[in-house]
VOGU-3710 file (C-alpha; in Angstrom, 3 decimals, decimal comma):
1> mllfrnksir> -0,075/0,022/-0,156  1,101/3,485/-0,746  0,538/4,416/2,866  3,373/2,047/4,089  5,828/2,155/1,183  9,106/3,607/2,159  7,743/4,772/5,453  8,958/5,290/8,878  5,832/2,988/10,100  7,813/0,098/8,803
11> iglfkrfllf> 10,517/0,408/11,531  9,895/-1,891/14,327  11,280/0,547/16,875  8,950/3,226/15,659  5,874/1,280/15,921  6,660/0,653/19,550  7,156/4,300/19,826  3,789/5,043/18,304  2,257/2,992/20,744  4,023/4,778/23,498
21> rvaitlafnm> 2,826/8,166/22,002  -0,803/7,088/21,596  -0,802/5,734/25,201  0,773/8,677/26,952  -1,314/11,060/25,341  -4,279/9,358/25,759  -3,365/8,933/29,503  -2,467/12,857/29,626  -5,747/13,779/28,091  -7,788/11,454/30,301
31> qatlvcyyvy> -5,844/12,902/33,279  -6,586/16,462/32,487  -10,275/15,929/31,851  -10,648/13,761/35,180  -8,756/16,238/37,279  -10,697/19,268/35,783  -14,120/17,457/36,673  -12,681/16,477/40,161  -12,066/20,194/40,784  -15,423/20,957/39,775
41> kitydpilhr> -17,095/18,432/41,964  -14,770/19,546/44,866  -15,915/23,172/44,432  -19,572/22,630/43,680  -21,963/24,608/45,475  -25,294/22,798/45,822  -27,021/26,193/46,597  -25,769/27,842/43,369  -25,819/24,647/41,508  -22,241/25,443/40,020
51> gdpvslglmg> -18,649/24,754/40,522  -16,147/27,448/41,324  -14,998/28,997/37,893  -12,020/30,624/39,465  -10,725/27,247/40,879  -11,161/25,799/37,458  -9,184/28,764/35,794  -6,272/28,254/38,314  -5,661/24,844/36,959  -4,237/26,284/33,890
61> lwevlpavgf> -2,082/28,785/35,789  -0,686/25,942/38,140  0,194/23,673/34,981  1,681/26,334/32,675  4,112/27,857/35,155  6,086/24,932/35,692  5,641/23,624/32,255  7,057/27,007/31,107  9,531/27,701/33,680  11,124/24,039/33,779
71> slisghfvdi> 11,330/24,039/29,937  14,253/26,639/30,300  16,497/23,735/31,964  14,820/20,504/30,672  16,490/20,746/27,205  19,801/20,999/28,720  19,281/17,714/30,604  17,654/15,971/27,739  20,806/16,758/25,396  23,343/15,321/27,906
81> mekrgmvlkc> 21,326/12,314/29,093  20,225/9,110/27,282  16,957/9,856/25,710  14,804/6,697/26,353  16,049/6,654/30,016  14,678/10,274/30,328  11,259/9,383/28,981  11,176/6,195/31,066  11,730/8,356/34,131  8,878/10,596/33,074
91> vvaylglavf> 6,363/7,963/32,473  7,162/6,372/35,808  6,709/9,781/37,293  3,088/10,216/35,564  2,281/6,715/36,914  3,039/7,775/40,505  0,878/10,887/39,817  -1,828/8,756/38,638  -1,807/6,672/41,825  -1,711/9,901/43,890
101> ylllswtggp> -4,973/11,087/42,158  -6,487/7,666/42,852  -5,868/7,711/46,356  -6,893/11,288/46,597  -10,302/10,601/45,077  -10,572/7,313/46,868  -9,796/8,194/50,534  -9,319/12,203/50,475  -12,887/13,067/50,789  -13,609/11,638/53,975
111> imgqnhlltf> -10,402/12,520/55,620  -9,877/16,266/54,282  -11,845/19,045/53,715  -12,548/21,258/50,481  -9,562/23,461/50,855  -7,095/20,769/51,447  -8,423/18,569/48,754  -8,074/21,354/46,308  -4,522/22,177/47,775  -3,276/18,545/47,054
121> tyigiflggi> -5,181/18,585/43,618  -3,051/21,710/42,566  0,111/20,240/43,754  -0,473/17,317/41,641  -1,127/19,598/38,679  2,111/21,491/39,344  4,020/18,351/39,689  2,427/17,158/36,382  3,404/20,438/34,547  7,019/19,916/35,514
131> irafispaaf> 6,945/16,171/34,160  5,505/17,663/30,877  8,387/20,046/30,577  10,784/17,184/30,515  8,858/14,387/28,587  7,964/16,656/25,494  11,674/17,477/24,479  12,867/13,928/25,605  10,176/12,183/23,343  10,971/14,638/20,383
141> aligsilpkk> 14,742/13,788/20,738  14,070/10,067/21,044  12,453/9,863/17,407  15,900/11,291/16,150  17,588/8,507/17,944  15,755/5,630/16,513  15,155/6,610/12,871  17,376/7,790/9,781  17,078/11,374/9,176  15,597/10,788/5,669
151> llpnaatwss> 12,619/9,356/7,392  11,993/12,012/10,035  9,547/14,047/7,832  7,127/11,038/7,453  7,837/10,147/10,956  6,490/13,550/12,135  3,324/12,950/10,548  2,751/9,752/12,171  3,751/11,123/15,520  1,331/14,039/15,058
161> tawqigfvlg> -1,309/11,360/13,991  -0,765/9,388/17,253  -0,909/12,610/19,406  -4,217/13,399/17,877  -5,822/10,187/18,675  -5,122/10,339/22,139  -6,201/14,035/22,286  -9,636/13,176/20,701  -10,261/9,850/22,671  -8,806/10,933/25,919
171> pllagfliav> -11,552/13,386/27,241  -14,235/11,059/25,559  -13,035/7,984/27,388  -12,502/9,910/30,763  -16,348/11,234/30,480  -17,660/7,763/29,929  -15,691/6,266/32,719  -16,772/9,084/35,254  -20,437/8,340/34,104  -19,974/4,505/34,667
181> ggftlsftvl> -17,912/4,198/37,566  -17,019/7,349/39,200  -13,414/8,493/39,667  -12,144/5,183/41,277  -12,575/3,449/38,070  -11,537/6,228/35,996  -8,128/6,703/37,639  -7,745/2,961/37,655  -8,261/2,750/33,786  -5,573/5,756/33,549
191> iitecialaa> -3,060/3,724/35,589  -3,632/0,584/33,352  -3,189/3,012/30,027  0,020/4,531/31,708  1,409/0,820/32,357  0,673/0,275/28,583  2,886/3,309/27,750  5,432/2,097/30,183  5,628/-1,447/28,725  5,998/0,396/25,064
201> ilsipvqpli> 9,016/2,376/26,117  10,662/-0,359/27,945  10,591/-2,286/24,576  12,826/0,284/22,963  16,552/-0,333/23,751  18,676/2,052/25,403  19,984/4,629/22,907  23,697/5,765/22,555  24,505/9,302/23,959  25,057/11,882/21,278
211> kkakepiaks> 26,555/14,779/23,358  28,827/13,504/25,877  30,600/16,960/26,742  29,606/18,771/29,868  29,189/22,389/29,860  27,720/24,779/32,087  23,827/24,772/32,025  23,756/28,728/31,645  25,992/28,415/28,538  23,871/25,375/27,085
221> lieglkfvyn> 20,568/27,374/27,533  22,129/30,411/25,761  23,334/28,323/22,925  19,629/26,795/22,355  18,015/30,132/22,806  20,520/31,695/20,402  20,207/28,865/17,742  16,247/29,432/17,685  16,602/33,333/17,556  19,154/33,176/14,672
231> sqiilaslsl> 17,209/30,463/12,596  14,567/32,510/10,700  12,719/29,300/9,613  12,462/27,678/13,112  11,714/31,115/14,906  9,088/31,880/12,425  7,426/28,472/12,306  7,199/28,715/16,229  5,898/32,049/16,298  3,294/31,445/13,720
241> dmfavlfgga> 1,774/28,624/15,894  2,193/30,420/19,146  0,380/33,527/17,757  -2,147/31,681/15,996  -3,260/29,701/19,164  -3,013/32,850/21,146  -5,382/34,722/18,960  -7,565/31,975/17,595  -8,675/30,435/20,822  -12,211/30,070/19,954
251> vallpvyane> -12,342/26,811/21,811  -11,936/28,580/25,078  -15,428/30,159/24,534  -17,380/27,127/23,169  -19,580/26,614/26,379  -20,811/30,112/25,623  -21,717/29,201/22,190  -23,159/25,852/22,971  -25,446/27,176/25,912  -26,205/30,841/25,032
261> llnigeigfg> -25,930/31,414/21,182  -26,550/28,027/19,552  -28,744/26,473/22,425  -27,449/22,776/21,895  -26,515/22,080/25,492  -23,979/19,826/26,914  -24,174/17,238/24,294  -23,938/19,791/21,582  -20,784/21,150/23,542  -19,208/17,832/23,492
271> wlraapgigs> -19,597/17,592/19,735  -18,063/21,162/19,042  -15,286/20,364/21,182  -14,441/17,253/19,282  -14,579/18,830/16,201  -10,978/20,451/15,853  -9,501/17,062/16,672  -11,945/15,089/14,123  -10,513/17,695/11,397  -7,015/17,092/12,562
281> iimliilsyk> -7,194/13,492/12,414  -8,890/13,533/8,782  -6,080/15,784/7,551  -3,251/13,704/9,246  -4,504/10,704/7,376  -4,697/12,626/4,154  -1,165/13,689/4,602  0,071/10,273/5,222  -0,787/9,446/1,759  -0,048/12,896/0,198
291> plkykpgikm> 3,090/14,143/1,898  3,810/17,987/2,055  6,754/17,979/-0,382  6,007/21,134/-2,456  6,253/24,789/-1,179  5,588/23,414/2,453  6,240/26,972/3,776  3,537/28,474/1,734  1,113/25,520/2,363  1,882/26,300/6,259
301> lmgiagfgvt> 0,958/30,101/5,755  -2,248/29,145/4,044  -2,906/26,571/6,599  -3,006/29,260/9,502  -4,736/31,734/7,397  -7,392/29,050/6,832  -7,495/28,606/10,641  -8,035/32,396/10,879  -10,782/32,518/8,407  -12,830/29,568/9,815
311> tiifgvchll> -12,549/31,143/13,196  -13,970/34,197/11,936  -16,853/32,241/10,268  -17,397/30,240/13,465  -17,596/33,615/15,296  -20,809/34,700/13,431  -22,271/31,033/12,857  -25,164/31,848/15,204  -26,485/34,460/12,820  -28,010/31,621/10,874
321> sstaiigqlg> -31,299/30,442/12,468  -30,261/28,640/15,697  -33,808/27,920/16,724  -34,949/26,205/13,790  -34,457/22,556/14,574  -33,931/20,303/11,588  -33,139/17,091/13,329  -31,453/15,284/16,428  -28,027/13,578/16,981  -27,453/11,732/20,164
331> gcniswafil> -30,019/13,869/22,091  -28,370/17,202/20,537  -30,768/19,446/18,696  -29,378/20,236/15,257  -29,870/23,519/13,433  -28,067/25,202/10,577  -26,048/27,263/12,755  -25,009/24,081/14,647  -24,048/22,483/11,298  -21,908/25,530/10,067
341> affmlclggm> -20,271/25,791/13,598  -19,137/22,158/13,713  -17,990/22,329/10,166  -15,894/25,347/10,740  -14,466/24,059/13,918  -13,477/20,706/11,894  -12,126/22,611/8,867  -10,028/24,928/11,435  -8,529/21,512/12,826  -7,542/20,298/9,480
351> cdaisvvirs> -5,859/23,706/8,636  -4,108/23,609/12,024  -2,907/20,082/11,493  -1,097/21,180/8,441  0,783/23,761/10,483  1,518/21,415/13,159  2,984/18,527/10,666  5,044/21,133/8,830  6,443/22,684/12,282  7,277/19,268/13,383
361> iilqthtpte> 9,154/18,392/10,237  11,156/21,770/10,464  12,184/21,065/13,913  13,190/17,437/13,194  15,184/18,337/9,991  16,693/21,738/10,796  17,980/21,083/14,465  21,339/19,640/14,994  21,168/16,194/16,575  23,096/17,489/19,730
371> mrgriaavnt> 20,591/20,356/20,307  17,348/18,438/19,877  16,420/18,512/23,494  16,954/22,103/23,829  15,073/23,207/20,653  12,257/20,896/21,640  12,248/22,429/25,060  11,881/25,935/23,426  9,048/24,517/21,543  7,366/23,133/24,728
381> mfisssnelg> 7,584/26,677/26,113  6,150/28,273/22,998  3,065/25,731/22,848  2,529/25,774/26,603  2,265/29,495/26,863  0,216/29,898/23,722  -2,560/27,338/24,733  -3,041/28,759/28,341  -2,435/32,502/27,428  -4,839/31,968/24,439
391> amesgftakl> -7,584/30,873/26,669  -6,863/33,829/28,993  -6,778/36,058/25,993  -10,212/34,902/24,643  -11,641/35,221/28,174  -10,471/38,815/28,631  -11,459/40,069/25,124  -14,868/38,403/25,446  -15,420/40,099/28,614  -14,133/43,508/27,306
401> mgtvpavvfg> -15,817/43,431/23,834  -18,319/40,458/23,900  -18,098/37,122/23,056  -18,721/37,149/19,128  -16,357/40,198/18,640  -13,585/38,520/20,638  -13,864/35,463/18,467  -13,796/37,394/15,242  -11,183/39,597/16,444  -8,961/36,556/17,058
411> gimtlgvvit> -9,480/35,530/13,764  -8,410/38,708/11,961  -5,424/39,092/14,344  -4,428/35,385/13,195  -4,633/36,525/9,634  -2,412/39,607/10,395  0,089/37,319/11,940  0,293/35,287/8,904  0,593/38,442/6,510  3,294/39,941/8,943
421> tyfkapkirt> 5,406/36,575/8,678  5,149/36,169/4,953  6,901/39,479/4,447  9,227/39,639/7,726  10,438/35,908/7,307  10,892/35,425/3,587  12,998/32,149/4,179  9,641/30,379/5,410  8,235/30,681/1,722  11,150/28,751/0,166
431> ikltpeedqn> 11,929/26,172/2,706  12,383/22,578/1,835  11,473/19,598/4,152  13,445/16,655/2,840  16,766/16,421/4,818  19,002/16,092/1,634  17,610/19,592/0,476  18,282/21,076/3,785  19,128/24,989/3,451  21,227/27,273/5,575
441> t> 18,840/28,589/8,360
//
């Protein structure tokens, strides 16, 4: 089959890595969903019939602070340590954290009050942010250790596909498990999932060290940051993704659209929340058959521009009749406005997937082997800050100018970022992704 001809998926070690990738991403998103709902239940006010939104918002703060802060040093240690061993340590740490959450949900309620439960939960979230700062660059560097460079572009597509599968299925599985068996069953399945990830990473042999020379950590960090700053291609690709997510954070306002503008309730919200991931998986499958060989920089710019356009259209989707019911889907009332909203979010996910794949390939093929950990750590900082700050930006602008203007404004700003990058970073327009065609950055 064309899909498997001359592809990274034929390499046995990479298949094991993909199993690890799916399992750990599934576990990470399950855990995020479970902990979010757990905080909601802890802070639920039976009189007001709602959880504390401030407590939910603080979850992002407690995670992004260590994720960004420790990323400053994680890349240095990833570069000087054996990659598979670093990933293994992170998986074991995640497993310990899952056990901590299980014990907290199982015995914490009868023993502790609300404030203590919330404090311990935030401690777990903070520790998870630290682990995240190390596992992302370590996994990125591990791919470069187990595959020849010529297969890295294709491997980036498969790795992104594995991530999206876990991203979509994790919250759905977590919600189902909470409904069926509560938190005890949910965290138990989470532990089993992480054990699968552990087994997969243990099946990969220890990889040789690339960089053995020791150097001061400050010097190492400065070299990594200088490399990114001086590489127009890498800096432009990271900045594009960061600002696109920062300004195009419509997902953060989905509850408002579902309940106040489209009137589709919780089930409809679930469908809208899943739409970007569904679109991403569709595009990643397409890219597995049709690799991005020609003018990938232009395609990345077009993808992010498409993301901005779909965000704008989604922002005004409620202007179609949202009260005229044309059918039902899983208990959700279907209107033309809902169909347009779902389609725009799905299409936006497809456009975003193009950007994600190209950025991943750029990082894999334009990063020196001895600097993979540091460059991946910088990437983690960009992604972590953009996701959390994007949600914060959306909430702030929605309060300042209203929900619909905030979403439309975000889409317009995304288009502005694309136009600015097109003129300020001309190398991004002519970049080639195949290793044998590497350019000077």
